[in-house]
C-alpha positions in Angstrom: 76.1 100.5 117.6 78.0 102.4 114.8 79.8 104.4 117.5 80.5 101.5 119.3 82.2 99.5 116.5 84.2 102.5 115.7 85.6 103.1 119.3 86.3 99.3 119.5 88.2 99.2 116.1 90.1 102.6 116.9 91.1 101.0 120.5 92.5 98.1 119.5 94.5 99.5 116.5 95.8 102.3 119.0 96.8 99.5 121.2 98.3 97.7 118.6 100.3 100.3 117.5 101.4 101.4 120.9 102.0 97.7 121.9 104.5 97.6 119.0 106.4 100.8 119.8 106.7 100.0 123.5 108.2 96.4 122.6 110.2 97.5 119.9 111.8 100.7 121.7 113.1 103.0 118.9 116.4 104.8 120.2 117.3 107.0 117.2 114.3 108.0 115.4 115.7 109.4 112.3 118.0 106.5 111.4 116.6 104.6 108.1 116.4 101.2 110.1 114.0 102.9 112.9 112.3 105.1 110.0 111.4 101.9 108.5 110.6 99.9 111.2 108.7 102.5 113.5 107.4 105.2 111.9 104.4 103.4 110.5 103.5 102.5 114.1 103.7 106.4 114.9 102.0 107.7 112.3 99.2 105.0 112.4 99.0 105.5 116.2 98.7 109.2 115.9 96.0 109.2 113.1 94.2 106.8 115.5 94.6 108.7 118.5 93.1 111.8 116.5 90.3 109.5 115.5 89.3 108.5 118.8 89.6 112.3 120.3 87.5 113.4 117.3 84.9 110.7 117.5 84.4 111.3 121.6 84.1 115.2 120.6 81.9 114.8 117.6 80.1 111.7 117.8 79.6 109.4 114.8 77.2 109.9 112.1 76.4 106.8 110.2 76.8 107.3 106.5 73.6 107.4 104.3 73.8 104.2 103.0 74.6 101.0 104.3 77.5 100.2 102.0 79.0 103.3 103.2 79.1 102.2 106.8 80.7 99.2 105.8 83.4 100.0 103.4 84.3 102.3 106.4 84.6 99.9 109.0 86.0 97.4 106.4 89.3 99.6 105.7 89.2 99.9 109.5 89.2 96.7 110.3 91.8 96.0 107.8 94.2 98.3 109.0 93.3 96.8 112.5 94.3 93.2 111.3 97.5 94.5 109.5 98.7 96.2 113.1 97.7 92.8 115.2 99.6 90.6 112.5 102.4 92.8 112.9 102.4 93.3 116.7 101.9 89.3 117.2 104.5 88.6 114.8 107.2 90.7 116.3 106.1 89.2 119.6 106.8 85.7 118.3 110.1 87.4 117.1 111.2 88.1 120.4 110.4 84.8 121.8 112.6 83.2 119.1 115.4 85.7 119.6 115.6 86.1 123.2 119.0 88.3 122.8 116.6 91.2 121.3 116.3 92.9 118.3 119.5 93.5 116.0 120.6 97.1 116.3 122.3 99.3 113.7 125.8 100.4 114.0 
């Protein structure tokens, strides 16, 4: 059950991160506007992808105590919640501004 929860939380977070990057479509990765807007998604997406691969290879070993598992799953769920808020808020922004995101000169 613990492994399944981890797979679901990591999959949701990775999907939200990749979904945001697909919608945002950064063009110039090393401009300050792009770094502030999209690099967090890239970094979190890479960490989540790495975690999914390691989970698939090694499997999940529940912590020694119940609170160890609750803290790990709680932090992962909190990060997923922030990623989903960012993804859905950007979707709402795109609906309200159909001309697309502003571009820096």
